[in-house]
N, C-alpha and C positions, 0 to 999 in steps of 0.2 A: 041538129037535134040528136041524131044517132051518136055523134061524137060525144055529146054531153052525157047521154045515157051510158055509153061505154066507159067514160071516165069515172062516173059515179059508181058503176058496178065494180070497176077495178079497185077503187078506193075501199069499197066494202070488203072485197076479197082480201086485200092487203091487211086491212084492219083485223079480220078474223084470223088470218094467218099469224099476225103478230101476237094475238092473244094466245093462240094455241102453242106458239113456239116460246112463250115466256118460260124461262128456266125455273125449275122447282127449287125452292129455297132450302138450303141446308142450315139446320139450327142446332144449337147446343142446349142440353138439358141438365139441370141441377136439381137434386133432391134436398129438401130441407126438412129436418126432423124436429118436431115439437112434442112436448109432453104436457099432459093435463090430468086433472083429477075430476072426472065427470064435468068437464068443461072449464074448470078453473086452471089457468096456465100454471105449470110448475117451472120455476126458473132456478138458476144456481143459488140465488139468495134465499130460496125456500129450504135449502138443505139444512137439516138439523134445527130449523126454526119454525116452520109452519106445521101445524097439526092437522091431520086429515082423519076422517072416520070411514072405515070400510063398511060393507053391507051388514056384517054381523055385529056392528057397534063398537068394534075395537078402535081406539084412538091411537094414531101412530105418526111418527115423523120419519122422514127419509134422509139418510146420510149419504147414500150412494145409489145411483141409477145409471147403469150402462148396459147396452144390449147390442147384439151383432145382427147386421142385415147383409144378406148375400143373394146371389143368383138373380141379379136385377136384369130385367129384359123389357122391351117395348114391342107390342104386337100391333101391326097396322090393320086397316080394314080388310086387306086381302089375306090376312092371317100370316103375313111374313113377319118373322121374329128377329129382332136385333138383340143379341145377348151381350152383356157387358161383363168382361172378366174382372170384376171388382167386388169388393166387400167393404163394409164400414162398421167400425166399432163406435157406436154412438155413446157419448159420455156427457151427461148433463153438466158435469163439473168442468168441462172443457169446451167453451163456446166454439172453438175452431173445429171441433169434432161433430158438429151438428149439421153439416152439409156434405153432400157427395156430388162432385161434378162428374157426370158420366163421360168416359174418355173418348167416345166417338160421336160425331155429329150424325143426325138423322134428317130425313126429308120431312118437310112440313106435312101435316095431315092429322088424321084422327087415329089415336092409339089407346091401347089398354096397357097399364103399367103392372108388371108382375115382379114380386120380390119374395124373399124367404126370410122369416124370422129364425135365426139360427144358422148353423153352418155344419154341413156334413161333407167329409172328405174321406173316402174309403182307403186312400193311400196313407203314407206315413205322416199323419197329421201332427204327430208330436214334435217333429223337427222342421216341417215345411214352411211354417209361417213365423218368421223371427219377430215380426212386429207384435203378434199376439202373444208369443212366448215372453216377450220383454215386459208385458204388463200383467203377468200372472193370470192369463186367461185359460190356462190348461185345466183339464179335469184329471185327477189322479187315475192311474190305470185300474186301481182297485174299485173305482166307480165307473168303469167303462171307457176311460180315456177320452181323447178328443178335446173339444173346446166347449166352454160355456156358451149358452145362448143369451143369458141375462144374469145380472147381479143386481138385485134390489134389496138393499139393506137399510136397517134403521132400528128404531125402538118402538115398542107398543106398550100400552098400559094394560095390565091383566085385570081380572075381576076385582082386585083389591086396590087398583089404581097404582100398582107398583110397575115401574118401567123395566122391561125385559128386551133383550135383543131379538131381532128376527133377521133371517138370511133367506130371502125368497129367491133362490137361485134356480134357473132353468137350464137343464142339460139333457142329453139323450137319456131316455129311461133305461136303466140297466137292471136286469134281473140277476142278482148274484147267485141265486140258487140254481138257475139254469144256464148261467153265463151267456145270456142273450141280451141283445140290445134292440129297442124299438125306436124308430125315428120319430121323435116328437117335435121336430122342426115344423114350422107353420108356413104354408104357401098363401100369399095374399095377392088378390087381383082387384084392381080398381075398375070402375066403369069407364066409358069412353071419354077420352080427353082430346080436345081439339088443340093442336099445337101449331101456331102460325109464325111465331118468332122465338128467339132465345127465351127459354122458360125456366122458372123455378117452381117445382111442384112440392107442396107441403104434404108431409106424411105425419098424421097425428097419432100419438100413442096415449091411450087413456089408461094410466097406471091403476086406476080404481078397478078396471075391468079384470085384472088378474085375480081379484079377490071375490068375484061373483060370476054367476051364470056360465055354465050350469052348476058349478060347484061353489056354494057359499063357503068362503074360507074363514075358519075360526083360528086366529093366531094363538089362542090359548091351548089349542090342541096340536097344531102343526106350525112351528115357527122357525126351527133350526133343524139341521141334519136332513135337509130335503134332497140333497144331491143323490144320496144312495137309496132314497125311498122310491121304489119302482112305481107304486100306485100314485104317490104324490106328483111325480113328474108327468104321468098321464093326465092327472087332473089339471095341472098347470097348463098343459098343452090344450086341453079342451076349453078352458077358460079363454086362452089366447085366441082361439078360433072364433070366439063369440063376439067379435066386434071391437077388440082392443085397438086394432089399427084401422084407420079410415083416411080417406082423401080429404085434404084441406084446401087452402087457397092456391090458385095457380096464377102466378105473376108472369106476364110476358109482354 
């Protein structure tokens, strides 16, 4: 009888030891960027075809939508941060540019995802990133230099129903009178995400949000020449902080 009890006890010990010694899984993470207009998905086929209405009532179409994401990192429950040396120019006109595979694997577990809308590099940014330079992503030195954060272009109908161009471009806010720059990039942080297997995390961008809350945007008043407009760039950044980006579906 004692031998039977000892055998059962030993099996329990071995079973517990086996559970505790199970290796932690290493997983890969990919970010998938989707765009919408207050919930209506914006796809490549919508460019120059689909008409949207912003909060102030302006009807508009989109001909180009691309934006830069950088400073991606994942923070686990112990506040350990994994930073990824990567950035992504998201371009709705190029389906291959809508995903970003993070270059390093992480351990399975619970994480918060952090990333930045925009791109700030205090070094010689005008020549450091040849891929961005090749797609005309630079900002002229007379407007503060550096790189764009976003280019959202198209046409809108004015109060007479006449179509006019708009160039809703986000850059660093440059005060030409004081020759000073304000960092208007936006830091985004998601809630807790449980990652158990190789995962694709959807990041949703609501394009309608750029035109509302806290600054209702009237395209009849401000539609072009925004890059050199110090106050306009601060307003754009404020709107971007008010829920333009959100966490979508997690596939794993």
